[in-house]
N, C-alpha and C positions, 0 to 999 in steps of 0.2 A: 504493500500500500504506500510506503514511503517513497519508493521509486516512482510510482505513478503520480503522486502529488508533485514531486519535483519536476517531472516531465511536463505536467500540465502547467506548472508555474513558469517554466522557461519557454514553452511553446508560444508562437505568435498567433493569437486567435484571429480567424478571418472575420470579415464583416458579417458573413452568413452565420458563423458560429455565435457571434455576439447577439445577432438578431434573434436567433432561435433560443439562446439561453435566456435573454430578457423576456421573451414571450413565455417560455416555460415557467419562469418565476412569476410572471403576471397571472398565468393560468392557475398555478398552485395557490397564489394569494386569493384569487377569486373563488376557487373551490373551497378553501378554508373559511372564507367569509360566508359562503353559502351554507356550509355545514354547520357553523355556529348559529345560524339563523333557524335551524331545525330543532324541533323538540319532540319528546315522547311523553305525553301526559301520564302522570303518575298512576291514575286509576287504570289506564290501559296497560301500563307496564306491570302493575300488580296483578291484573287479571291474566295477562300472558304468563307470568311466573307461576301463578296458582294452577292454571290449566296445564302448564308443562310438568309441574311436579306431580299433579294427579295422573296424567297420562304416562309419565315415566315410571311412576310407582306401579301402575296397573300393568305396564309392559314387563317390568321386572318380575312381578308376581306371576304373570302368565308364563314367562320363560322358566321360572323355577318349577311351576306345575308341569310344564312340558318335560323338563329334565327328570323330575320325579316319576312321571308317567313312563318315560323312556327307560329309566332304571328299573322300574317295576316290570315293564314288559320284557326286559332283558333277563331278569331273574326268574320270573314266573310267567311264561307266555300264555298259560292256560287261564289264569285268573285275573291278570292285570287288565285294566281298562285300555281301550285303544288310545294311542298317542294322538292328540289333536294336532292338525296341520294348520299352521298360521296362514292367513290370506294376506299376501303382501301388496297386491294390487298395483304393481309397477312392473312394466315389461322388462326393465333391467334385471329384475329378480324373479323372472318367470320360470327359470329352469328349476326342476325338482331339487337340485343340489342346495338351493337356498332354503326352501321351506322344510326340507328333510333333515337339515342339520340345525339343531337348536341354537348353537353359537352363531352360525351364519344368519339364521332367521332373526335372532336378537339384534345382530349388527345392522341388518337391513332395516328392521323396524325402528331402531333407535335413530338411524340416519334419517329416515323419512320423517320422524317426529321432530328432529332438530331442524330439518329443512323447512317443514311447515311453520315452525315457530319463528325462525329467522325471517321468512318471507312475510309472515303476519306482523312481525315487529316493524319491518320496512314499510308495510302498508299503513301502520298506525302513526307513522311520523307526521308531524304537522309543520308546515312551512311552504317554501317555494315548490310548486308542483314539478317543475323540471328537475330540480335537485332530488326530489323524492323518486322520480322516475330513474334517475341515474343510480341512486343508491339501490333501488330494487333490482335494476339490471346487474349491478356489480354483485349483489348478494346472490342473484340467480346464477351468475357465472361461477361464483365460488362454490355454491351448493352443488351445482352439476359436476364441477371438477372434483369435489370431495367425496363423491359417491364411492362406497366400498367396492362396487363392481369394477372400478377403474384401476384397481391395484391387485397384483398377483397374490400378495400375502393375505388378502381378504376375500378373494373371489374363488369360491369352492368349485365352480364350474370349470374355470381355467386350471385349477389345481388337479381336478379329476382328469382332465384331458392330458395334462403333463404326465401323470402317472400312467395312463393308458397308452401313451405313445413313447414311454421311456424317455421323456424329455425332448422328443423331436419337435413338439409344438412350440416349446420355448426357443429352441434353436431356430426354427423357421420364423418365429416372431421377431427374434433379434435381427435376422437377416432382412426381414421386411422393414424393421425400424431403421436400419442402416440405409436401405434403399430410399426410404422416404426422407431421411436426413439429407442425403445427397441431392434428391430432386427438389427439396425445399417445401414440400407440403405432404399432408397425410393422404395416402392413396384411398380414394373412395370407390374406385373401380379398377379393373385390370386394363390400364391404359394401353398396354401393348396390343390389345385385341383390336383397337380401332385405328383407322387412318382416314384423315379427311380426304374425301374424293373417292375412297375405295369402299367403305361400308358406312360412312356418314357423309352427308352433303353430296348425295349421288344424283340428284335430279339433273337431267341433261341440259346443258346450256353453255354459254360462252361469255368471256370477258370482252366487252365492246368499248370500254373506255377505262382509263386509269389516270390518276394524278397522284401527288404525294400524300393525299388523304384517304382515297378510297378507290376501289375498282367497281365498275358497274357491270353486273351480270344480267344477261338476257337469256331467258329460258325457252327451250324448244317447245312450240305448241303441241298439245296433245289432241287437238280437235281440228277438223278441216277448215273451220271458220273461227274467227276470234272477234271480240268486240272492238269497235273502232278506237275506243279510248283505252290506252294501255294502263297498266297498274305499276306503281313504283312503291317498293317497300323501303322504309327507313328503319333498320333494326337498331337496337341499342349499341352505342360505341363502347360500352363497358364490358361487352361480351362479343363473341363471334356470332355472325349472322345465322349460322346453320342450326341454331335452336329452332328455326323455322323450317328446317329441312333435315331432320335427323335421319329418319327412315321413310321410305315411300308411303308406308301405311299411316304415318302420323305427321306428314309434311304439310304445313300450311301453304308452302310455295307450290308443291305439286297439286294440291287440292284446288288452288286458285287457277292454275294453268288448266286443269281438267274442266273447270267451269267455263272455259272459253275466253280466258283473258290473256293478253300478251303481257307477261310479267317481267319486270326489271327489279333488281335488288342491289342495294348498296352493300358492299363488303368493305368494312373499315380496315384501314391499315393499322397494324399493331405498332403503337408509337415507339420510336427509338430515339436516341439522343439528337438526331437531326431534326426532330419535331419538338424539342423541349421548349420552344418559345411560341408554339402555335396557340392561337387564341380562339375564344368562342366565335368571334366574328368570322374567322377563317373557316371554322366548321360549318357556319351558316352559308357564307358566300361561296367558298371554293368547294364545298361538299354538297350540301343538300340542294341549294339553288342550282349549282352546276349539274347535279344529277337530274333534276327536273328538266333543265334546258336540253341536255343530251338525249333524254328519253323522248322529248317532244321532237327533237331534230331527227332522230332515227326513224320514228314512226310517222312523222308528218302530222301528228295530232295537235290541234289547237289547245285542247285541255286534256289532262290526265287524271286518273284516280290515284290517291295517295294513301299510304298506311304508315303509321309510326307506332313502334312498340317501346314502352317504358320511356327512357330518356330520348329514344328515337322519336317519340311522339312530341316531346318538348322541343326538340330540334326542328321537327317538321312544322309545328305550329309557329315557332319563331320565324322560320324561313318564309312561310306564307304571309305572316304579318308584315315582314320587311317588303315582300313583293306587293302586298296590298298598299303599303305606303307609297310605293312607286307607281301605283295605278295599274298593276298587273294582277291577273287572276288566272293562273295556269291550272288550278286544280278544280275538277268537276265535283270531287268529293274528298273527304278526309276521314280516315278511320284511325281512332286512337285506342290502343290496347294497353290496359293497366298503366295509365299515363297521368302525370300531374301537370296542371297548368296553374292551379291555385294551390300554393304550398302551405296553407294554414295548418293542416294536419298532415304531418309526414310520418306518422306511426312511430315504430320503434327506432328508426334512424334518427329521430329528433334528439335522442339522448347523447349523440356524439357531437352535435353541432351547436356552438355558441360563438360569440365574438372572439374570444381568446383562441379557440381552436382554429377558426377560419384565418385569423391574423397570423397564427403560427404557420399554417400552410402557405399563406401568401408570401411570407418572408423566407420560407424554406424552398418552395418549388414554384411559386407564382411569379408574376411580372415584377414584384417588388424585391425578389431575391437578388443577391449579388451577381448571379449569372444571368439574370433576366428571365429565368425559367428553369424547369427541371421536369422530372417524370414522376408521376404517381405509379408505383409498381403494381402490376396486375396481381401479384401474390398478396399484396396488402389488401386490395379490394376483395379478393377471394376469401381471405381469412376473416375479414369483417363480416361478410355475408354468411360464412359458415357459423360464426359464433353468435349469429342471431338465433340459430337453432342448434346449440352445441351438442345436445344429446343425440340428435339425429345425424348431424353432419361432422361431428368431431369425435366425441367419446365412444360412440357406437363403433367407429373404425379403430380407435385406440384399443378397445377391448378385443375386437375380432382379429385385427391384423397382428397385434403385438403380444397380447396375453394368451390368445388361443392359437395363434399361428395360422389363421385361416386367411387365405388370399381372397380379397373381395371379388365377387363375380363381375363379369363384363356388363355394363349398363350404359347405353349411349348418352342418356341425359346427364349422368354423373361425369362421363368423359368430357362432354361439352362444358360442364360446370368447372372442371379443373383446367380447361384450356383458357387461361386468363389473358387479359389484355392490359397493356400500359396506356396511360392517358397523359397528354401534355399538361404540365402543371398550371400554366396560365389559364387554359381552357377550363380545367377542373375547378380552379379557385374562383373563376368568374361564376361558374354554375353554382358552387356552394354558397357564395355570398349573396348573389342576386335572386336565388330561388329559395333554397332551404333556409337560409338565415334571415333574409330581408323580405322575401315574398313580393318582389317587385314586378315579376313578369306579367301579372294580370292587372297591373295598375296602368291605365292608358297614359302614354307619354312619359312615364317615370324612368324608363331606360332608353339608352341610345344603342342601337345595334346596326352595324354596317352603315354608320353615319346618319341614321334616321331615327326619330322618336318611335318607340315600339308601342303598338296598340293591337293586342291580340283580338280585341272585339271587332276590328275591321274585317276579320275573316268571316265572310258570310256564306261560304260554301257549305253544302249539306254535310253533316258530320254523324258518324256512327261511333259511339263511345261505349267501350266495353270495360268492365271491371270484374275482378274475382272476389267472391265473398269472404274467403279466408286469407286474403292477401295481407302479409305482414310487412311488405315493403311499400306498397301503394294501397293504403286502406281504401276500401271501395267507396266509402262516404266521401273521401277526399277526391277520388277520381270522378265521382258524380258532380262535384262542384264545377267541372269543366262545362257542364250544361248551362251554368249561369254566366260563364265567361264568354262563350261563343254566342254569336247573334244569329247565325243561320238556322236552318231547319235541322233538328237534332233527333237522334234515336239513341236511347240508353238501354243497354242490356247488361244484366248481372249474371255471371256464371258461378258455378260452384267451384270449390277447391281454391288453390293458391295462385301465386304470381305466375308460375310457369305451367303447372298442371292444369290450371283453369283455362289457359290459352291453348295449350297443345292438347286438344280434346276432339279427335276426329269423330265424325258421325258414325262411321262403321262400327266403332266399339260400343256405341250406345251406352255410354257411361255418364254419370253425373246428371245435372240438370241446369236450367237457366231460367231467369225471370225476365219477363217483358211487361212494361207498363201499358196503360191504356192509350187511347188515341188523343187524350187531352194534353194540354201543354205541360211540360215538365215542371213540377213544383220546386220551390226553393229548397225544401228539406228532403234529404235522401230518405229519411225515415218515412215521411209522408208518401214518397214514391213507392217504397217497398210495401207499405200497407195495402196499396191498391194494385201492386204488380201481381201477375199470374205466373205460377211456376209451370215450366214445360220440361218434359223428360228429354234427356239426350243433349247433344252438343248444340252450342250457339252458332256453329259454323253455317248451318243451313239457313238460319235467319239472316246472317250477314251476307251470304251468297245471293239471296233474293234481293236484299237491299242494294248490294253492289251492282247487280245486273241492271237495276233500274236507272243507274247513273253511268252505265258503260257505253251507251250508244248502240247503233245498229251493228249487225254482223257483217264482216268482210272476210275475204279469203286470207287464210293464215299465211304469213311470210314463209318462204322456203329456206331462207338463210337468216342468220343473225346479223345484227349490225347494219351498216350502210356503207356507201362508198366513202363518205367522210369519216365514218367510225367503223373501220374494219375489225374483224375478230382478232384479238390479241393472243388469247389462249383459251383452253377449255375451262369451264366452271369446275370446281369452285375458285380457281385462281390462286396465285401465289400469296396474296394477302391473307386469305383464310388459313393457309398452312403455316404462316409465320408464327413462331412461338415467342412468348414474352421472355425477355432476358433480364 
């Protein structure tokens, strides 16, 4: 430690280090100030303590009775009463090894009691709501990490497997741990099973345009005739586009092509150091607006249909608002999938974002940094999203991969999830500050984008707005608020499940359901809309397909080749950008 202190004292700190250090100090000071403003009422604390003592005592007595019953059963199997089996009620402890072993059952039950008590204590805090949310999030993270199932010394299921395999499961687990350390993330699937363009992202198409931000893919028609207005997809730039084209049977892209649409899709470039200074305006002007222009140029269409998914929808709406300010209306329709325009409610992601955090990012990788920019690493984004659901996306694999030595099975969705992407710091910081932190996107004229005052309400194109009911990234009530921001004719549809599974729900599987409102105007309240909405079985895709067809124009002969004379084919889809890995 002494050597390290002397080294730090003699080193010449850079302006970037100074800025980050100062911001970290400010962040810690603000956090401490917020924490001191919280309080736990004494009556609530006393009640929690009394409840805990009562439940812990009951648990101890129950465990002693189980041990006595087990001992009696061992000594005299004919007269002893049956040994009661505890009901643990948690899938982490579902294996018989937990309930069949009194010590393990007691450990699991005591852990569950402690977890409930800690979370109840966090819920009882009084003070600033955002600080409360952060404390509860931190407590939840700690509780999930502390589960006895996560540790070999406390996990009877992993211990049994180690004995049955003569230690091979532990050896295999250590090998998989070392593999994951080298690759930089926990394996959620067998990544060696998949290859982009071979068994994911396989819809036939071609790259017909590229610049330093994106490649434009045009897909081969599956019908002899197509609608005269083409379709442009703007996927999220924080992930690879092929979530919309995982397999033929669950591909949104292939489904849209099969409905008789000429489909174009943006494939974002995985940001590298050469893009470290790229801005939000460049993503709007040189990417989304450029993609719309090239799509119109290739097809000769005066107007096109557009779709934006997640942040892709935010980018799309921003681009259309910029074009509207210029007096241009290139879109005949706009589809927004699990997308925010009004960032009043950002769900669980809100716990990460405040002025100090955004300022730290701006000084580290934003335009204010000493280098004028930097990169937000894809691995950091991936870890953040995984720890929003730590039991499902982190600890489940820690137990399976390392404690049990079980290789995760191949799963295309989880392969895509691990195929992370970097983002330019200035672009990311602009997005953080002006949407998540300050919610200025939906305020007319409050922001300047591409040199023009931004007014999203100028977009009067018909809009199809989809949200997922169990979405923890874009709460459906927040996505519903887009109906109050946009001024054109709108249709709102709510699907079951979450951010990804709700969207990727092909009709052929006949899974889940969706809700559609009446024909009256959309009310201001999402709850009011839901009270009058009608649930329909199956996928929302068929409803969207019917809506989209009404905006797609007449049928014309499908093109025989991709691209045009001015925009010839560069390479086959999915293209180089989709295959580029984050470094």
